C-alpha positions in Angstrom: 31.1 62.8 118.7 33.1 66.1 119.2 30.8 67.3 122.0 31.1 63.9 123.7 34.9 63.8 123.7 35.0 66.2 126.6 33.4 63.5 129.0 36.4 61.3 128.5 39.9 62.5 129.8 41.7 59.4 128.4 41.5 57.5 125.2 39.9 54.1 125.5 42.2 51.0 125.9 40.4 47.8 125.3 37.0 46.8 124.3 35.7 46.6 127.8 36.6 50.1 128.7 35.0 51.4 125.4 31.8 49.7 125.9 31.4 50.7 129.3 32.4 54.2 128.7 29.7 54.2 125.7 27.1 52.9 128.1 28.1 55.5 130.5 27.7 58.4 128.1 24.4 57.0 126.7 23.1 56.9 130.4 24.2 60.5 130.9 22.5 61.6 127.8 19.3 59.8 128.5 19.0 61.3 132.0 19.5 65.2 131.8 17.6 66.3 134.8 17.1 69.7 136.3 19.5 69.1 139.0 22.0 67.3 136.8 24.6 70.0 135.5 24.8 68.1 132.3 24.1 70.7 129.5 20.8 69.8 127.5 20.5 71.8 124.3 22.6 71.6 121.1 25.3 74.2 121.3 25.1 74.2 125.1 26.4 70.7 124.9 29.8 71.9 124.2 29.8 74.1 127.3 28.5 77.2 125.5 25.2 78.9 126.8 23.9 80.8 123.8 21.7 83.0 126.1 24.9 84.4 127.7 25.7 86.0 124.4 22.3 87.5 124.1 22.7 89.0 127.5 26.0 90.3 126.6 24.8 91.8 123.6 21.9 93.6 125.0 24.1 95.1 127.9 26.5 96.5 125.3 23.8 97.9 123.3 22.3 99.5 126.4 25.6 101.2 127.2 26.0 102.6 123.8 22.5 104.0 123.8 23.0 105.5 127.1 26.3 107.2 125.8 24.4 108.4 122.8 22.1 110.3 125.1 24.9 111.7 127.1 26.7 112.7 124.1 23.5 114.6 122.8 22.7 116.0 126.4 26.4 117.1 127.3 27.6 118.4 124.0 24.7 120.6 122.7 25.8 124.2 122.7 23.4 126.1 120.3 20.5 125.6 122.8 19.5 124.3 126.2 19.0 120.5 125.7 15.7 119.1 126.4 15.4 115.9 128.7 13.6 113.2 127.0 11.9 111.3 129.9 11.9 107.9 128.1 15.6 108.0 127.4 16.5 108.7 131.0 15.9 104.8 131.0 19.5 104.5 129.6 21.2 106.3 132.6 22.0 103.1 134.2 24.9 102.3 131.9 27.2 101.5 134.8 25.0 98.9 135.9 25.1 97.2 132.7 28.9 97.2 133.3 28.3 95.4 136.4 26.3 92.9 134.5 29.5 92.3 132.3 31.5 91.6 135.4 29.0 89.1 136.8 28.9 87.4 133.4 32.6 87.3 133.3 32.9 85.6 136.7 30.2 83.2 135.7 31.9 82.0 132.4 35.2 81.8 133.8 34.1 79.9 136.9 31.9 77.4 134.8 34.6 75.1 133.6 36.4 75.4 137.0 33.6 74.3 139.2 32.9 71.4 136.8 36.4 70.1 137.3 37.1 67.5 140.1 39.9 69.6 141.8 38.3 73.1 141.2 41.4 74.1 139.3 41.9 76.3 136.2 42.2 74.4 133.0 46.1 74.3 132.2 47.0 76.3 135.2 47.0 80.0 136.0 49.5 80.8 133.3 47.6 79.4 130.5 44.5 81.0 132.0 46.2 84.3 131.9 47.4 83.8 128.3 43.7 83.0 127.4 42.6 86.2 128.9 45.3 88.1 127.3 44.6 86.9 123.8 41.1 87.8 124.4 41.2 91.2 125.8 44.3 92.9 124.9 44.5 92.8 121.1 41.3 94.6 120.6 42.0 96.9 123.4 45.3 98.1 122.0 43.7 98.6 118.5 40.8 100.5 119.8 43.4 102.7 121.8 45.4 103.4 118.8 42.5 104.2 116.5 41.0 106.4 119.4 44.3 108.3 119.5 44.5 108.7 115.8 40.9 110.1 115.6 41.9 112.5 118.2 45.0 113.5 116.4 43.6 113.7 112.9 40.0 114.8 113.2 39.4 118.5 114.0 35.9 117.6 115.3 37.6 115.5 118.0 39.9 118.3 119.1 37.2 120.9 120.0 36.9 121.8 123.6 33.4 123.5 123.6 31.8 120.2 124.7 31.9 118.1 127.9 31.7 114.5 127.2 34.6 114.0 125.2 36.6 116.7 127.1 37.0 113.8 129.6 39.2 112.2 127.1 41.7 115.0 126.8 44.5 115.7 127.0 45.4 112.2 125.5 48.9 112.5 124.6 50.6 112.9 127.8 53.3 110.5 128.6 51.7 109.5 131.9 48.4 108.9 130.0 49.9 106.7 127.3 52.0 104.6 129.8 49.1 104.1 132.3 46.9 102.7 129.4 49.6 100.6 127.9 50.0 99.0 131.3 46.2 99.1 132.2 46.6 100.8 135.3 44.9 104.1 134.3 41.9 103.3 136.4 44.0 104.0 139.5 44.3 107.6 139.1 41.5 110.2 138.6 43.4 112.2 136.0 44.0 109.0 133.7 40.8 107.0 133.9 38.7 108.8 131.2 41.3 109.8 129.0 41.6 108.7 125.4 38.3 106.8 125.5 36.0 107.1 128.4 34.4 103.7 128.4 38.0 102.3 128.7 37.8 102.6 132.5 36.1 99.3 133.1 38.5 97.3 130.9 41.4 97.9 133.3 39.2 96.9 136.3 38.4 93.7 134.8 41.8 93.1 133.6 43.0 93.4 137.2 40.2 91.2 138.5 41.6 88.4 136.1 44.8 88.2 138.4 42.9 88.3 141.7 40.6 85.4 140.5 43.2 82.6 140.8 45.2 84.5 143.6 42.3 85.2 146.0 38.9 84.2 145.0 39.7 80.5 144.0 41.5 79.7 147.1 38.8 81.3 149.2 36.1 79.2 147.3 38.0 76.0 147.8 38.2 76.8 151.6 34.9 78.5 152.5 32.8 78.1 149.3 30.6 80.6 147.7 29.9 82.6 150.7 33.5 83.2 151.6 34.4 84.1 148.0 31.8 86.8 147.7 32.3 88.2 151.3 36.1 88.4 150.6 35.7 89.9 147.1 33.2 92.6 148.5 35.5 93.3 151.5 38.7 93.6 149.4 36.7 95.6 146.8 35.0 98.0 149.4 38.1 98.7 151.6 39.8 101.1 149.1 36.6 102.9 148.6 35.9 103.6 152.3 39.5 104.0 153.5 40.5 106.4 150.5 37.3 108.2 149.7 37.5 111.9 149.2 41.4 111.6 149.4 43.9 112.3 146.6 44.5 108.5 146.3 40.8 107.7 145.9 40.2 104.8 143.2 36.5 104.8 143.7 35.9 105.7 140.0 37.5 102.4 139.1 34.7 100.5 141.0 37.0 98.2 143.1 33.8 96.6 144.5 33.5 94.8 141.1 35.7 92.1 142.6 32.7 91.1 144.7 30.6 91.2 141.7 32.9 88.8 139.9 32.6 86.4 142.9 28.7 86.7 142.5 29.2 85.4 139.0 31.3 82.5 140.5 28.5 81.8 142.8 26.1 81.7 140.1 28.1 79.3 138.3 28.4 77.0 141.3 24.6 77.0 141.8 24.2 76.0 137.9 27.1 73.4 137.7 28.7 72.5 141.0 28.4 68.6 141.6 27.4 69.3 145.0 25.7 72.4 146.3 25.8 73.9 149.8 22.7 75.2 151.4 23.4 78.7 150.0 23.7 77.5 146.3 20.8 75.2 146.8 18.6 78.1 148.0 19.9 80.5 145.1 19.0 77.6 142.8 15.6 77.1 144.1 14.5 80.8 144.5 16.5 82.4 141.5 13.5 84.1 140.0 12.3 85.5 143.3 15.7 86.7 144.3 15.9 88.4 140.8 12.9 90.3 140.9 13.6 91.3 144.9 17.0 92.8 144.1 15.6 94.6 141.0 12.8 96.0 143.1 15.3 97.1 145.7 17.3 99.0 143.2 14.1 100.7 141.7 13.0 101.8 145.3 16.3 103.0 146.1 16.4 105.1 142.9 12.9 106.5 143.6 13.3 107.2 147.3 16.8 108.9 147.2 18.2 112.1 145.7 21.8 111.2 146.0 21.9 108.0 143.9 23.2 109.3 140.7 26.6 110.3 142.4 26.7 107.1 144.4 27.0 104.1 142.3 28.1 101.7 144.9 24.8 100.6 146.4 23.3 100.2 142.9 26.3 98.3 141.6 26.1 95.8 144.5 22.2 95.4 144.0 22.7 95.0 140.4 25.4 92.4 140.9 23.0 90.2 143.2 20.2 90.5 140.6 22.5 89.6 137.7 23.9 86.6 139.8 20.3 85.4 140.4 19.2 86.0 136.9 22.0 83.9 135.4 20.8 81.1 137.6 17.1 81.5 136.7 17.9 81.5 133.1 20.0 78.4 133.3 17.3 76.9 135.4 14.6 77.8 132.8 16.6 76.6 129.9 16.8 73.2 131.4 13.4 73.1 132.3 12.2 74.0 128.8 15.2 72.5 126.9 16.2 75.7 125.6 12.8 76.7 124.2 10.5 79.6 124.9 10.0 83.3 124.0 12.9 84.5 126.3 15.5 82.1 124.9 14.0 82.6 121.4 14.7 86.3 121.8 18.2 86.0 123.5 19.4 83.5 120.9 17.8 85.3 117.8 20.3 86.3 115.1 20.3 90.0 115.7 20.9 89.4 119.5 23.4 86.9 119.2 25.2 89.2 116.7 25.3 91.9 119.1 26.6 89.3 121.6 29.6 88.4 119.1 30.5 92.0 118.7 29.7 93.2 122.2 33.4 93.7 123.2 34.1 95.7 120.2 30.9 97.8 120.4 31.9 98.6 123.9 35.3 99.7 123.0 34.6 101.9 120.1 31.1 103.2 120.1 31.9 106.5 121.9 34.3 107.9 119.4 32.2 107.0 116.5 29.0 108.5 118.1 31.1 111.6 118.8 32.1 112.0 115.1 28.4 111.6 114.1 27.2 114.2 116.7 29.8 116.7 115.5 29.3 116.1 111.7 25.6 116.5 111.9 25.6 119.7 114.0 24.3 121.9 111.0 21.1 119.8 111.1 20.6 120.2 114.8 17.7 122.7 114.4 16.1 121.5 117.5 16.6 119.1 120.5 14.3 116.6 118.8 16.3 116.7 115.6 19.6 116.2 117.5 18.2 113.2 119.4 16.7 111.6 116.3 20.1 111.9 114.3 22.1 110.4 117.4 19.6 107.3 117.5 18.5 107.1 113.9 22.0 107.6 112.4 24.6 107.5 115.1 23.6 104.1 116.5 23.5 102.3 113.5 26.6 103.7 112.3 28.3 102.9 115.4 27.0 99.3 115.4 28.2 98.9 111.7 31.5 100.3 112.5 32.0 98.4 115.5 31.3 95.1 113.6 34.0 95.9 111.0 36.3 96.7 114.1 35.3 93.1 115.5 36.2 91.3 112.3 39.4 93.2 111.7 40.8 93.3 115.4 39.0 91.1 117.7 37.8 87.8 116.0 41.3 87.1 114.3 43.1 87.2 117.7 40.4 85.1 119.4 40.9 82.4 116.8 44.7 82.6 117.2 44.5 82.6 121.0 42.6 79.4 120.9 45.3 77.8 118.9 48.2 79.0 121.1 46.6 78.2 124.4 45.4 74.8 123.1 48.9 73.6 122.3 49.5 70.4 124.4 52.0 70.7 127.3 55.3 69.0 127.0 55.3 65.4 128.0 57.4 64.1 130.6 58.6 60.7 129.3 59.8 59.5 132.5 56.6 60.1 134.4 54.6 58.6 131.4 56.8 55.4 131.4 56.4 55.1 135.3 52.5 55.4 134.8 52.6 52.8 132.0 54.8 50.5 134.2 
């Protein structure tokens, strides 16, 4: 009955209400249709979609494997590193970050779009508290550990490489303060310090505030099109206005605000009680749209030579592809009741585990990979030996260490945060008595 309790907003009073409520619930359960946003399969009935964890875990693993290749390729000093064609596949790490942003918009919009008034549960303040409990404790823990590793490990202090050099100097007052207040992504000299993958954490944290301030009001007034258009416009404006100036913030990918809105649109297509023609089109043609945007990104990469330094078009294409992919996954889940090879893979134990630790894996994999690389340098007798060490030893060690980090610094705060934000709001007795009368 726990999963069904979310259907009823108030306790039943009287047998008639109880019987009618019970009949309504039974009818709802008997008729889970493709167009009905009622969730179908086991865990999903509580509002959780297990395939999202799988996508998140695979994206985090992809980013880590891409950085493993970067650490190898940018840090080798004994010989000219050899390019391994197959591993060039991991060069799209920032597009995997784009998937994270779309997933974030999807997950945060999902309960909002199901509500009658399209409002955040508990209001904006409780929403910010939930996000803070979820994001900040692991981030500050990772920041402290990264600084300690740089201070205490000689291998982290060497300056004969390239990749981790971006993280230094790490102990300037401006660097520390900008990281404490999560504004380091707004200046080129701060954005990659301490731990380079941190750059997107600040961007996502800032988007959390713009979600209730800008995107949700636009959604209520103009729907999904307005929210996505305004998100892209606000995100692209600083890129084009400040590009190639001392004030450029393009490295922060401000256009991710538009990608977050794309995730909102995907949630609307899947769960909104009423879809406009845009969301209806997205729902019906999700698979085709996904393939189309992926094909466009591949063609752009094959036909251009500037794409490695121009992330913007690839991020936008990745955002639209991820938006359609989420809708297609949810549509397929309802058609097959959560069965099939795709969902079997995404919801398998190893992939689900990666999803559970994905944030910790993203935060801490680079320092660990770098330590493994420097520790194993005496065995780097060839490029092949170096790359096998990075993937055969470095990646398993990174995943294991990040799992320990998750259980120590992420999971306890997630559970504590749920208890804090779940406390009932103070009761206004005058209002309650007036309603009772």
